[in-house]
C-alpha positions as CSV (number, residue, x, y, z in Angstrom):
1,M,253.1,49.4,165.8
2,K,250.9,46.5,165.1
3,G,250.6,43.7,167.6
4,R,252.8,40.8,166.9
5,T,250.9,37.8,165.6
6,K,252.4,34.4,165.0
7,R,253.5,34.2,161.4
8,K,252.7,31.2,159.3
9,A,255.6,29.4,157.8
10,P,256.2,30.0,154.1
11,E,254.6,27.3,151.9
12,L,256.4,25.9,148.9
13,V,254.6,25.2,145.7
14,L,256.1,22.2,143.9
15,K,255.9,21.3,140.2
16,E,257.2,17.9,139.2
17,G,258.8,17.6,142.7
18,K,260.7,20.9,142.4
19,P,260.0,24.2,144.2
20,T,258.6,26.7,141.8
21,A,256.9,29.3,144.1
22,V,256.5,30.4,147.7
23,I,253.4,31.5,149.5
24,L,254.1,34.0,152.2
25,D,252.2,35.9,154.8
26,I,251.4,39.3,153.3
27,D,253.0,41.2,156.2
28,E,256.2,39.2,155.7
29,Y,256.1,39.9,152.0
30,Q,255.7,43.6,152.6
31,E,258.5,43.6,155.1
32,M,260.8,41.9,152.6
33,L,259.9,44.6,150.0
34,E,260.8,47.3,152.4
35,R,264.1,45.7,153.3
36,L,264.9,45.4,149.6
37,E,264.1,49.0,149.0
38,D,266.4,50.0,151.9
39,V,269.2,48.0,150.4
40,E,268.7,49.6,147.1
41,D,268.7,53.1,148.7
42,L,272.0,52.3,150.5
43,R,273.6,51.2,147.3
44,M,272.5,54.4,145.5
45,L,273.8,56.5,148.4
46,E,277.2,54.7,148.2
47,E,277.4,55.5,144.4
48,M,276.4,59.1,145.0
49,R,279.2,59.5,147.6
50,K,281.8,58.4,145.1
51,K,281.0,61.4,142.9
52,P,282.4,64.8,143.7
53,L,280.1,67.3,145.3
54,K,278.8,70.1,143.1
55,F,277.3,73.3,144.5
56,R,275.3,75.9,142.8
57,K,273.4,79.1,143.7
58,L,269.9,78.7,145.2
59,E,268.6,81.1,142.5
60,D,269.8,78.8,139.7
61,F,268.3,75.8,141.4
62,L,264.9,77.5,141.8
63,K,264.9,78.6,138.2
64,E,265.5,75.0,137.0
65,Y,262.9,73.4,139.4
66,Q,260.1,75.9,139.4
67,T,256.7,74.2,139.5
68,S,254.2,74.9,136.8
69,V,251.3,75.2,139.2
């Protein structure tokens, strides 16, 4: 794990006195993206769990997903 460094506070970019953008530390931005992806994955999992389970034979699966290598 990377050593913890003091993060800079986000900087607001103003246009005509109103906030229009934010400048973030790159590590903080990447962490935010990872958290967003985790939330999206959890929502997708919740939706998948609402559907009934379907099972099929391994042979059928392998026929459908054979690689063309």
